[in-house]
N, CA, C and O atoms as CSV, one atom per row, in Angstrom:
chain,resi,resn,atom,element,x,y,z
A,1,MET,N,N,-0.682,-118.523,-33.472
A,1,MET,CA,C,-0.749,-116.996,-32.371
A,1,MET,C,C,0.695,-116.738,-31.994
A,1,MET,O,O,1.251,-115.647,-32.122
A,2,LYS,N,N,1.350,-118.034,-31.434
A,2,LYS,CA,C,2.628,-117.323,-30.877
A,2,LYS,C,C,3.758,-116.658,-31.762
A,2,LYS,O,O,4.634,-115.828,-31.517
A,3,LYS,N,N,3.349,-117.421,-32.989
A,3,LYS,CA,C,4.721,-117.005,-33.999
A,3,LYS,C,C,4.399,-115.572,-34.685
A,3,LYS,O,O,5.197,-114.911,-35.349
A,4,THR,N,N,2.922,-115.200,-34.350
A,4,THR,CA,C,2.279,-114.306,-35.368
A,4,THR,C,C,2.634,-113.047,-33.675
A,4,THR,O,O,3.049,-111.927,-33.971
A,5,ILE,N,N,2.507,-113.247,-32.657
A,5,ILE,CA,C,2.833,-112.119,-31.723
A,5,ILE,C,C,5.038,-112.124,-31.359
A,5,ILE,O,O,5.892,-111.314,-30.998
A,6,LEU,N,N,4.973,-113.372,-31.707
A,6,LEU,CA,C,6.546,-113.155,-31.978
A,6,LEU,C,C,7.072,-111.956,-33.312
A,6,LEU,O,O,7.830,-111.005,-33.121
A,7,LEU,N,N,6.681,-112.187,-34.120
A,7,LEU,CA,C,7.048,-111.383,-35.277
A,7,LEU,C,C,6.277,-110.187,-35.164
A,7,LEU,O,O,6.533,-109.452,-36.118
A,8,SER,N,N,5.347,-109.643,-34.303
A,8,SER,CA,C,5.016,-108.356,-34.488
A,8,SER,C,C,5.712,-107.696,-33.671
A,8,SER,O,O,5.952,-106.506,-33.876
A,9,THR,N,N,6.132,-108.306,-32.667
A,9,THR,CA,C,7.630,-107.700,-31.692
A,9,THR,C,C,8.508,-107.557,-32.273
A,9,THR,O,O,9.135,-106.498,-32.271
A,10,MET,N,N,8.875,-108.734,-33.054
A,10,MET,CA,C,10.587,-108.349,-33.555
A,10,MET,C,C,9.864,-107.068,-34.481
A,10,MET,O,O,10.672,-106.140,-34.514
A,11,GLY,N,N,8.967,-106.826,-35.021
A,11,GLY,CA,C,8.907,-106.044,-35.855
A,11,GLY,C,C,8.956,-104.675,-35.451
A,11,GLY,O,O,9.583,-103.728,-35.925
A,12,PHE,N,N,7.957,-104.778,-34.217
A,12,PHE,CA,C,8.340,-103.761,-33.381
A,12,PHE,C,C,9.809,-102.917,-32.530
A,12,PHE,O,O,10.091,-101.792,-32.115
A,13,PHE,N,N,10.264,-103.898,-32.590
A,13,PHE,CA,C,11.504,-104.259,-32.270
A,13,PHE,C,C,12.820,-103.425,-32.987
A,13,PHE,O,O,13.569,-102.583,-32.491
A,14,ILE,N,N,12.779,-104.119,-34.608
A,14,ILE,CA,C,13.072,-103.312,-35.581
A,14,ILE,C,C,12.775,-101.751,-35.819
A,14,ILE,O,O,13.612,-100.848,-35.861
A,15,ALA,N,N,11.464,-101.657,-35.955
A,15,ALA,CA,C,10.827,-100.306,-36.383
A,15,ALA,C,C,11.745,-99.096,-34.833
A,15,ALA,O,O,12.503,-98.133,-34.948
A,16,THR,N,N,11.279,-99.660,-33.808
A,16,THR,CA,C,11.830,-98.758,-32.895
A,16,THR,C,C,13.638,-98.481,-32.815
A,16,THR,O,O,14.144,-97.500,-32.270
A,17,SER,N,N,14.577,-99.842,-33.643
A,17,SER,CA,C,15.687,-99.418,-34.022
A,17,SER,C,C,16.048,-98.543,-34.624
A,17,SER,O,O,16.774,-97.598,-34.314
A,18,THR,N,N,15.250,-98.971,-36.105
A,18,THR,CA,C,15.746,-98.003,-37.234
A,18,THR,C,C,15.411,-96.683,-36.516
A,18,THR,O,O,16.297,-95.829,-36.476
A,19,VAL,N,N,14.161,-96.422,-35.919
A,19,VAL,CA,C,13.612,-94.821,-35.683
A,19,VAL,C,C,15.074,-94.400,-34.497
A,19,VAL,O,O,15.488,-93.240,-34.513
A,20,ASN,N,N,15.649,-95.304,-33.670
A,20,ASN,CA,C,16.274,-95.010,-32.880
A,20,ASN,C,C,17.871,-94.503,-33.308
A,20,ASN,O,O,18.733,-93.695,-32.962
A,21,GLY,N,N,17.650,-95.420,-34.165
A,21,GLY,CA,C,19.358,-95.262,-35.825
A,21,GLY,C,C,19.386,-93.883,-35.569
A,21,GLY,O,O,20.000,-93.126,-34.817
A,22,GLN,N,N,17.812,-93.733,-37.156
A,22,GLN,CA,C,17.701,-91.982,-37.498
A,22,GLN,C,C,17.892,-91.238,-36.818
A,22,GLN,O,O,18.413,-90.289,-37.404
A,23,GLU,N,N,17.716,-90.978,-35.310
A,23,GLU,CA,C,18.016,-90.220,-34.512
A,23,GLU,C,C,19.328,-89.607,-33.835
A,23,GLU,O,O,19.674,-88.485,-33.463
A,24,GLN,N,N,19.987,-91.103,-33.857
A,24,GLN,CA,C,21.303,-90.683,-33.191
A,24,GLN,C,C,21.938,-90.129,-34.589
A,24,GLN,O,O,22.823,-89.293,-34.404
A,25,GLN,N,N,21.662,-90.426,-35.910
A,25,GLN,CA,C,21.813,-89.803,-36.801
A,25,GLN,C,C,21.871,-88.437,-37.231
A,25,GLN,O,O,22.644,-87.727,-37.873
A,26,ASN,N,N,20.873,-88.340,-36.697
A,26,ASN,CA,C,20.247,-86.560,-36.710
A,26,ASN,C,C,21.038,-85.855,-35.444
A,26,ASN,O,O,21.174,-84.665,-35.160
A,27,LYS,N,N,21.515,-87.079,-34.785
A,27,LYS,CA,C,22.238,-85.976,-33.177
A,27,LYS,C,C,23.395,-85.769,-33.563
A,27,LYS,O,O,24.088,-84.802,-33.246
A,28,LYS,N,N,23.834,-87.072,-34.605
A,28,LYS,CA,C,25.467,-86.568,-34.896
A,28,LYS,C,C,25.380,-85.848,-36.005
A,28,LYS,O,O,26.399,-85.159,-36.044
A,29,SER,N,N,24.502,-85.569,-37.219
A,29,SER,CA,C,24.701,-84.748,-37.596
A,29,SER,C,C,24.696,-83.099,-37.300
A,29,SER,O,O,25.383,-82.153,-37.682
A,30,ASP,N,N,23.347,-83.302,-36.258
A,30,ASP,CA,C,23.596,-81.909,-35.803
A,30,ASP,C,C,24.789,-81.219,-34.803
A,30,ASP,O,O,25.024,-80.013,-34.722
A,31,TYR,N,N,25.544,-82.417,-33.992
A,31,TYR,CA,C,26.525,-81.978,-33.701
A,31,TYR,C,C,27.808,-81.817,-34.622
A,31,TYR,O,O,28.748,-81.222,-34.095
A,32,GLN,N,N,28.028,-82.390,-36.287
A,32,GLN,CA,C,28.912,-81.693,-36.641
A,32,GLN,C,C,28.122,-80.726,-37.197
A,32,GLN,O,O,28.986,-79.852,-37.271
A,33,LYS,N,N,27.043,-80.166,-37.686
A,33,LYS,CA,C,26.734,-79.237,-37.675
A,33,LYS,C,C,27.206,-78.001,-36.622
A,33,LYS,O,O,27.833,-77.009,-36.994
A,34,ILE,N,N,26.911,-78.181,-35.669
A,34,ILE,CA,C,27.652,-77.683,-34.370
A,34,ILE,C,C,29.163,-77.214,-34.552
A,34,ILE,O,O,29.578,-76.100,-34.233
A,35,GLU,N,N,29.955,-78.284,-35.140
A,35,GLU,CA,C,31.189,-78.124,-34.717
A,35,GLU,C,C,31.763,-77.138,-36.260
A,35,GLU,O,O,32.560,-76.199,-36.259
A,36,VAL,N,N,31.073,-77.721,-37.404
A,36,VAL,CA,C,31.418,-76.738,-38.010
A,36,VAL,C,C,31.327,-74.922,-38.183
A,36,VAL,O,O,32.074,-74.168,-38.807
A,37,SER,N,N,29.998,-74.602,-37.291
A,37,SER,CA,C,29.773,-73.593,-36.961
A,37,SER,C,C,31.275,-73.184,-36.357
A,37,SER,O,O,32.030,-72.297,-36.757
A,38,LYS,N,N,31.457,-74.143,-35.243
A,38,LYS,CA,C,32.353,-73.245,-33.932
A,38,LYS,C,C,33.839,-72.913,-34.895
A,38,LYS,O,O,34.624,-72.002,-34.631
A,39,LYS,N,N,33.986,-73.894,-36.052
A,39,LYS,CA,C,35.142,-73.697,-36.514
A,39,LYS,C,C,34.948,-72.865,-37.547
A,39,LYS,O,O,36.036,-72.389,-37.870
A,40,GLU,N,N,33.786,-72.334,-38.436
A,40,GLU,CA,C,33.302,-71.083,-39.193
A,40,GLU,C,C,33.900,-69.722,-38.144
A,40,GLU,O,O,34.815,-68.999,-38.540
A,41,GLU,N,N,33.140,-69.493,-36.595
A,41,GLU,CA,C,32.992,-68.639,-35.926
A,41,GLU,C,C,34.689,-68.170,-35.870
A,41,GLU,O,O,35.197,-67.087,-36.158
A,42,THR,N,N,35.355,-69.506,-35.357
A,42,THR,CA,C,36.840,-69.214,-34.932
A,42,THR,C,C,37.507,-68.529,-35.984
A,42,THR,O,O,38.285,-67.639,-35.642
A,43,THR,N,N,37.352,-68.773,-37.242
A,43,THR,CA,C,38.209,-68.304,-38.378
A,43,THR,C,C,37.442,-67.154,-38.467
A,43,THR,O,O,38.194,-66.190,-38.610
A,44,LEU,N,N,35.983,-66.750,-38.441
A,44,LEU,CA,C,35.898,-65.293,-38.573
A,44,LEU,C,C,36.509,-64.481,-37.501
A,44,LEU,O,O,36.948,-63.404,-37.907
A,45,LYS,N,N,36.641,-64.692,-36.355
A,45,LYS,CA,C,37.033,-63.839,-35.243
A,45,LYS,C,C,38.544,-63.657,-35.842
A,45,LYS,O,O,39.089,-62.557,-35.766
A,46,LYS,N,N,39.220,-64.814,-36.460
A,46,LYS,CA,C,40.352,-64.804,-36.481
A,46,LYS,C,C,41.151,-63.870,-37.759
A,46,LYS,O,O,42.225,-63.272,-37.694
A,47,SER,N,N,40.127,-64.008,-38.998
A,47,SER,CA,C,39.930,-63.342,-39.921
A,47,SER,C,C,40.018,-61.596,-39.257
A,47,SER,O,O,41.034,-60.902,-39.316
A,48,LYS,N,N,38.674,-61.160,-38.642
A,48,LYS,CA,C,38.515,-60.060,-38.005
A,48,LYS,C,C,39.775,-59.356,-37.457
A,48,LYS,O,O,40.345,-58.354,-37.888
A,49,ALA,N,N,40.086,-60.198,-36.313
A,49,ALA,CA,C,41.962,-59.591,-35.602
A,49,ALA,C,C,42.761,-59.721,-36.459
A,49,ALA,O,O,43.634,-58.863,-36.325
A,50,VAL,N,N,43.014,-60.651,-37.682
A,50,VAL,CA,C,44.049,-60.162,-38.654
A,50,VAL,C,C,43.479,-58.299,-39.362
A,50,VAL,O,O,44.154,-57.270,-39.329
A,51,THR,N,N,42.350,-58.448,-39.809
A,51,THR,CA,C,41.934,-57.090,-40.033
A,51,THR,C,C,42.276,-55.921,-39.463
A,51,THR,O,O,42.869,-55.034,-40.076
A,52,ALA,N,N,41.920,-55.845,-38.244
A,52,ALA,CA,C,42.231,-55.259,-37.142
A,52,ALA,C,C,43.627,-54.925,-36.876
A,52,ALA,O,O,44.107,-53.879,-36.436
A,53,LYS,N,N,44.240,-56.126,-37.264
A,53,LYS,CA,C,45.727,-55.825,-36.935
A,53,LYS,C,C,46.524,-55.105,-38.054
A,53,LYS,O,O,47.645,-54.611,-37.926
A,54,LYS,N,N,45.697,-55.130,-39.263
A,54,LYS,CA,C,46.583,-54.860,-40.078
A,54,LYS,C,C,45.846,-53.276,-40.720
A,54,LYS,O,O,46.031,-52.546,-41.694
A,55,VAL,N,N,45.136,-53.300,-39.777
A,55,VAL,CA,C,44.534,-51.278,-39.652
A,55,VAL,C,C,44.651,-50.316,-38.961
A,55,VAL,O,O,44.294,-49.139,-39.011
A,56,THR,N,N,45.587,-51.388,-37.827
A,56,THR,CA,C,45.898,-50.703,-36.869
A,56,THR,C,C,47.756,-50.197,-37.099
A,56,THR,O,O,48.408,-49.262,-36.635
A,57,ILE,N,N,48.087,-51.276,-37.983
A,57,ILE,CA,C,49.507,-51.019,-38.447
A,57,ILE,C,C,49.303,-49.947,-39.389
A,57,ILE,O,O,50.203,-49.107,-39.416
A,58,GLN,N,N,48.250,-49.769,-40.230
A,58,GLN,CA,C,48.306,-49.059,-41.621
A,58,GLN,C,C,47.970,-47.627,-40.762
A,58,GLN,O,O,47.928,-46.686,-41.555
A,59,LYS,N,N,47.781,-47.307,-39.700
A,59,LYS,CA,C,46.869,-46.537,-38.577
A,59,LYS,C,C,48.464,-45.581,-38.330
A,59,LYS,O,O,48.662,-44.375,-38.477
A,60,VAL,N,N,49.258,-46.499,-37.979
A,60,VAL,CA,C,50.862,-46.128,-37.267
A,60,VAL,C,C,51.511,-45.929,-38.070
A,60,VAL,O,O,52.463,-45.211,-37.767
A,61,GLU,N,N,51.450,-46.330,-39.323
A,61,GLU,CA,C,52.258,-45.827,-40.107
A,61,GLU,C,C,51.945,-44.714,-40.753
A,61,GLU,O,O,52.996,-44.115,-40.977
A,62,ALA,N,N,51.082,-44.166,-41.145
A,62,ALA,CA,C,49.954,-43.114,-41.327
A,62,ALA,C,C,50.574,-41.595,-40.348
A,62,ALA,O,O,50.767,-40.424,-40.673
A,63,VAL,N,N,50.738,-42.386,-39.015
A,63,VAL,CA,C,51.279,-41.045,-38.233
A,63,VAL,C,C,52.591,-41.028,-37.984
A,63,VAL,O,O,53.095,-40.022,-37.486
A,64,ASN,N,N,53.527,-42.403,-38.366
A,64,ASN,CA,C,54.955,-42.087,-38.397
A,64,ASN,C,C,55.327,-41.041,-39.698
A,64,ASN,O,O,56.194,-40.172,-39.605
A,65,ARG,N,N,54.502,-41.289,-40.944
A,65,ARG,CA,C,54.577,-40.512,-42.048
A,65,ARG,C,C,54.693,-39.053,-42.037
A,65,ARG,O,O,55.573,-38.257,-42.367
A,66,LYS,N,N,53.251,-38.948,-41.440
A,66,LYS,CA,C,53.298,-37.542,-40.789
A,66,LYS,C,C,54.292,-37.103,-40.046
A,66,LYS,O,O,54.916,-36.132,-40.476
A,67,LYS,N,N,54.669,-37.680,-38.803
A,67,LYS,CA,C,55.560,-37.203,-38.394
A,67,LYS,C,C,57.120,-37.234,-39.463
A,67,LYS,O,O,57.879,-36.291,-39.685
A,68,LEU,N,N,57.179,-38.164,-39.792
A,68,LEU,CA,C,58.399,-37.997,-41.024
A,68,LEU,C,C,58.557,-36.222,-41.494
A,68,LEU,O,O,59.496,-35.429,-41.423
A,69,SER,N,N,56.944,-36.098,-42.054
A,69,SER,CA,C,57.228,-35.175,-43.352
A,69,SER,C,C,56.833,-34.132,-41.950
A,69,SER,O,O,56.812,-33.020,-42.478
A,70,ASN,N,N,56.655,-34.017,-41.120
A,70,ASN,CA,C,56.563,-32.693,-40.038
A,70,ASN,C,C,57.821,-31.969,-39.222
A,70,ASN,O,O,57.895,-30.901,-38.614
A,71,SER,N,N,58.813,-33.075,-39.496
A,71,SER,CA,C,60.275,-32.468,-39.250
A,71,SER,C,C,60.542,-32.737,-40.280
A,71,SER,O,O,61.684,-32.978,-39.889
A,72,LYS,N,N,60.596,-32.943,-41.286
A,72,LYS,CA,C,61.412,-32.385,-42.284
A,72,LYS,C,C,61.071,-31.156,-43.095
A,72,LYS,O,O,61.872,-30.543,-43.800
A,73,GLU,N,N,59.498,-30.795,-42.879
A,73,GLU,CA,C,59.219,-29.299,-43.026
A,73,GLU,C,C,59.803,-28.760,-41.636
A,73,GLU,O,O,59.578,-27.553,-41.718
A,74,ALA,N,N,60.397,-28.976,-40.463
A,74,ALA,CA,C,60.987,-28.359,-39.376
A,74,ALA,C,C,62.393,-28.042,-39.928
A,74,ALA,O,O,62.745,-26.952,-40.379
A,75,THR,N,N,63.020,-28.976,-39.842
A,75,THR,CA,C,63.779,-28.832,-40.562
A,75,THR,C,C,64.623,-28.183,-42.034
A,75,THR,O,O,65.827,-28.030,-42.236
A,76,ARG,N,N,63.391,-27.889,-42.939
A,76,ARG,CA,C,63.332,-27.192,-44.092
A,76,ARG,C,C,63.137,-25.419,-43.585
A,76,ARG,O,O,63.370,-24.538,-44.413
A,77,LYS,N,N,62.819,-25.171,-42.559
A,77,LYS,CA,C,62.243,-24.002,-41.998
A,77,LYS,C,C,63.560,-23.485,-41.891
A,77,LYS,O,O,64.132,-22.634,-42.571
A,78,GLU,N,N,64.141,-24.510,-40.393
A,78,GLU,CA,C,65.312,-23.787,-39.743
A,78,GLU,C,C,66.574,-24.017,-40.822
A,78,GLU,O,O,67.629,-23.729,-40.256
A,79,GLU,N,N,66.793,-24.472,-42.279
A,79,GLU,CA,C,67.384,-24.331,-43.023
A,79,GLU,C,C,67.790,-22.384,-43.665
A,79,GLU,O,O,68.722,-21.614,-43.898
A,80,LYS,N,N,66.017,-22.512,-43.671
A,80,LYS,CA,C,66.022,-21.229,-44.025
A,80,LYS,C,C,66.570,-20.074,-43.176
A,80,LYS,O,O,66.525,-18.920,-43.602
């Protein structure tokens, strides 16, 4: 009788440790997923910032080109 109880309790501990191990593995994979999503989020933010910076530079260049063309037209009118 004692052997049966001992084996059944050992089986219980093995089963619970397996379940706990699986839970820990699931938690670990959840943490990894969170870390990956955070990295993707920061990458997305950085790419958006770079895109915004490029757009701003393009706008500034367009304004500068317009100013330059306006000044050229003004000098042409003065020459006439």
